[in-house]
Every structure is written in structure tokens, then in C-alpha cells.
N, C-alpha and C positions, 0 to 999 in steps of 0.2 A: 816598258810602257811607252806608248807613243806621246807626242807632244799634244798639250792640251788645245783643243780646238776653240777658236774665238767665235762665239755664236750671236754677239751682239750686232746690232746695225752699225755701230761705230767701229772705226778701226781700232787696233790695240792702241793704247794710249789716250783714248777719248778724243774729245773734240780738238784739243791742241794739235792733233796730228792730222786733222782734215785739211784738205785744200780749201783755201779761201772761198771758192765758188760753192763747193759742197756745204761748207759751214754756213754761208749766207743763205743758201737754198733751204737747209734744214731749219735755221732760225726763223726765216721769212715764213716758211710753211706753218710752223707751229704759231707764230704770232698771228698769222691771217686767220687760221682756225679758232684761236682764242678770242678773236674780235666778234664772233657770233653774228656776223653780218654776211651778206651774200658776196660772191666773188666780184659781182657787178658794182655793188655799193663800195667795196674796198677800192676797186680800180677808179671809180669816179672820184672818191675821196683823194687819191693819190694822183689823179690826173693822167692816168695811164689806161691802156685797154685790158680787158680780161686775158687776152693772149699774152701781154707782157707779163701778168702776174703768174701765168702758166710757165712761161720761160723762166722766170726767177726762180720758181719752185723746182725747175728742171735743172737749174745749175747756171743759168746765164746771169751775168751780174748787171745791175742797173746802170744807167748813165749817171753821171755826176748830179745833174739836175733832179732825176728821178730819186737818187739816194737822198739828196737834201730835203725833197718833199716827204720821203719816207721818215726821215729822222724828225722833221717837224710834226708830222701827223701822228707818229707812234710814241713820241716822247722818249724814245730809245736812243742811246748815243750811237753816233756814226761809228766809233771805235768798236762798239759791240756788234754791229752789223758787218763790219770789215774784218772781225775776228781778232782785232788787236787786244781786246779784253774779254772777259767772261762776265763782266758787269754790265748789265743793260742801262744802269742809271746814267742820266745826263750830268756830267760834272762842269764846272766852270772852266772855260778855256784859259789857260794861262799864257800870258805873252811872253815871248823870249826876248822882246826888245826892251832895252832900259830906256826910261824917260831921258831924253836929251835936255840939258838945261844950258 
């Protein structure tokens, strides 16, 4: 028998094996559709053009400023958008600096 064919849209191994740009595009597209608002309204809320949204959904990554606006507007963590975690909740940022006295 031949090897089993992978028929899912995701590569073998799931999201963790996706390139960061592909993962961002997938997650952003799902989020945008779930917002139940027009592409124009979403773009206006994020302060970008509709073409920018299309670019993100095609795999281009946002600028740092645009990503910061997306994190703020969506309530989803930057780590999730960047593929660092699969948990979209926003956690408290821990400082790595110790208080100097």
C-alpha cells in the first residue's frame, strides 16, 4: 500500500508546522470573518485600507504599528497573531527586569 495522503488544508503536523506568515493569514482571515462586519468597516477600525486586509489574508505580515492596532482592537494577544502560542487570550506581560533599590 502507498503512503496515506494528507488531504487537510493544513500541512502535516497542524498549525505548529506552518510558516508564521501563513499562520497569521489563516488566523486573521478567520478572525475577520467572525467579526460579522464588512471588510471596509474592519479596515477603518484598524486604521488600514481594504487592500491591506487582503494582503494580510494573502500572507503578508502587518507592520509593527498595524499589528499593535490589531492586538488592541481584537483583544487577541500578539503572541497568538505571531504564532508564538495557540492561546488567543491576552496575558499579563511579565517584566524581566528586577526592581533596583
